[in-house]
N, C-alpha and C positions, 0 to 999 in steps of 0.2 A: 295770805293770798295763795289760791290754787295755781297750779302750774300745769298747763295743758299741752298734750302731744297728740299727734295725728299719725295714724299708720294707714297709708294709701293716699297719694297725691292725685287722684282723679277728681272728676267734676264735683262729686259730694264733698270730699275732704278739702279741696281748695276753697270751694264756695262757703262752706261752713267754717273753716279756718279764717277766711276773709271777714266774715261777719262777726266771728268771736272777737277778733282783733279790733274791728270797727267799734265793737260794743264795749271794748275795755277789758275783756277776758285775755289774760296773758298766755298768748300761744308761744311756746318755747321751741318746739321741734317737730319736723314732719319727715316722714320716711317713705321711700318707695324704691322698688328694684329698678326703675328705669330712669336713666339720666334725663330723658325728655320730659318725663312727667315732673321730675325735681325743678328743671329749668323753667317749666310753666308755673309751677307753684311759686318759685322765686320772683317772678313777674308781678304776682298779685300779692304775695305775703311780705315782700321786702327782706332786706338782709339782716333785720334783728331777730329773724327766726333761723334756727339752726336746720340744716338739710343732711339727710343721711340715708344710706342704703341698708342700714342696720336697724331692724325693728326694735331689737332689744335696747339700743340706745334711747329710743323713745321711752321704754317702760321704766328704764332706770332713771331718767331724768324728771319724770313727771308724776304728779298726783292723779291726775285725770287723763286716761288714754281712750281716744276715739279710734276704733277699727272702722275705717271708711272704705275698705276694699270691695271688690265684687262679692256678692254673697258666696259663691263657691269657694272662695279663697278664706273665709273667715276661720274655719276649722283648721286650715294649714297654719295660720298665724297664731291661733291658740296653742297647737302643739309646739310651735316654735318658742312662744313665750314659755310654756310648760317646761320645756327642755332646758331653756336658757337663763332662767332667773330663779332666785331663791324664794323668799317669802314676799308677798304682796301686800302686806298689812296696811289697811287703811287706803289703798288706791282704788279708785272707781275705774272699771274698764266697761265700756259699752261699745255696741256696734250699731251700724245705721241701716240694717237690713229691714225692709218693709215686712216680709213673710216669715222671717225667723224669731223665735223668741229669745230672751236673754239666756236662756239654759244652754244654748250652743256654745257659750263661752265657758262652760265646765270643762275641765276641773280646775279652773284658776280660782273659784271659790275656796278650795282646799288650801290654797296657799294664802288665804286672807283677803282676797280681792272681793270687792263689791261690784256686783255684775248688774248690768241693765241694758236696754236698747233705746235708741232715740231715732225716730224716722220723720223727716219732713214729708208731708203728704203733698208731693209736688212733682212736677216733671221737670227734668234738667236736661235738656239737648246739649247744653254747653255751659261752660262757667259763668259767662256774663249773664246769660238769661236766669241762671240759677241765682245769682247774687241780686238780680233785679227783682225776682219774685219772693224771695225768702222772707222779707219783712211782712208779707200778707199771707204766709203760710202757717198752717196748723202743724204743730209739732206733736206726734204720738209717742209717749213714753211708757215704759214697763220695766219691771226688774224688782230687785231685792229693795227693801224699805229704806236701808241705809245708802243706796245709790239714788233713790228718787229725788232727794232734796237737791243733789247736785245736778241731776238732769233737768229738773224742774227751772233751775236757776239758769243753765245754759240754753235751755229752749225758749225760756221768756226773752233772753237776749238776743237770740238770733231770728226768732220767728214772731207770728202774730199772737198765738195763744197755744198754751199747752193742754193737751188733753190726754188722760190716762186711757190705757187699754189693758185688758186682761192678756196674760201670755198665751193662753189657748185660743184667743181669737185673732192672732196675728194673721193667719192663713186667710180667713175670711174677709178680715180688713184689707189685705193686700189683693185679694180676688176682686174686691168692690173697686178698688183703685184701677185695677187692669180693665174692668168694664168701662168705667167712666172715662178713663184716659187712653190707655193703648188702644183698646178696641175701638173707641171713638175714631182714632187716626185711621185704623183699618177699614172703618165703615166709610169715612170720607174718601179714602183711596178708591174703594169699591165704585162710589158715585162718580169720582173722577174718571175712572176706566169707563164707566157707561157713558159719560159725557164725550169721551174720545170718539164715539161711533157718530157723533153728530157735530163735531169740531167745535165744542164749546169748552172753555177752560174752567177751572175752579173759581175764578174772580167773580163773576156774576152771582155765584152761590154764597159768598162769604157774608153778605148782609142777612140772609135768611138764617145762616148758622149762627151769627152773633145774635140775632134776634131770639132765636129758639133758646140759646144758653141763658140770656137775660130773663126769658120767660120762666125757665127752670129755677133760676136763682130767686124769683119774685114769688112764683106760684108752686113750684115743685113739678116733677116730671108728669105726674097723673093728670093735673089740670092744665098742662101745657101742650098735651097730645092734641094734633090736628091731623087732617089727612083722610084718605078713603075708607080706612077701616073703622075710625071712631064715627064716620058718617054712615057706614053700611053700605058704602059704594061698590057693590059686587062686580059691576061692569067693568070700573076703572082697575080694579084689582085683577081681575081676568086679563085685561089688556096689558098689564104690566108683566104678567107671567108669560104671556105670548111673546111680548117684546123681546124678553131675555133670551128666547130661543134656546141655544145650547150653552148658555153662561150658567153652567150648573151650580158652580160654587156661589155665584150671586144670588141665584135663585133659591137656593137653600137658605142663605141668609135672610132674603126677603121673606121667605115662608115663616121662619123661625121668629123673627122680630115681629112679623104681623100677627102672629099667634099670641105674643106677648101683648101687642096693641090691643088685639081682641079682648084679652083677660082685662085690660085697663078700661076698655068700652064698657064691658059688663059691670066692672066695679063703678064706673060713672053713671050707669044706667041709660046710655044714650040709645041702645038698640033694643028692638023686640026679639023675641025668641026665634022667630023665623030667619031674621038677617043673621043672627049668631049662628043658627045652624047651617045656613048656606055658605058663610065665610069659613066656618069649620071644615065644611066639606071641601073646599077649594084648597085650602091652606094645608090640610093634612095634619099630621100629628097623631098622638095616641087617642082612641077612641074615648076614653074616659077622662081626657084632658079637660080640666075646667077653665 
């Protein structure tokens, strides 16, 4: 039976540790430099897990080690392990970064470790919400062949479905996640700020947001697009731009996303050539942009 340890008692570390324990994977030890983080982990993971500030304790005690720190700290952890241990033969070490490949764990492979990465494709604003959504979350893995069997086993236990990804595709994969999740929050924030001008809060808009997401789930973004651009409603687009006045950041976002919406309209064939030309004229962009 594998013995699993976690380096990093943040949201991802504690939530994945909780799900491992719940699914029967033996979690032995978790480390963090902060007492407060270890105290939080103890509330979720109970007393049958060891808690330490020493990352080397985790490596020495376990067969499988998850590095769940912030991305910028992973290489520091690797250097610490490289300097603090001897051979790592047969041990699986993986990180949970969405953007970085497993190769950032080198040179631990030279000590015999099997390297990989495991990333839950999910947003984790806090531990409780992370635990709630992990069972419905896709788990993306990549790494050395000898590590993938272990990562697949863990991923299937903590998430909905495991999906392989090429190491070289991690940045584009993470970029896609930023667009559909993080920047979606930024987009709704921009809408909320525009609402402030007319004393309306976000509440009345939540049903249309939910309906849009449901349409995207059922039909995809291309066929879910509605609004003035897909209709070729030049007058409304011009009115929107005037109404934003000196809101230059929001105006630029509006123009950029409306140009993408225009590409979608062209792909769907909803507009004639003259409507496309007029919309391109007021939305700007490169002359040769299709």
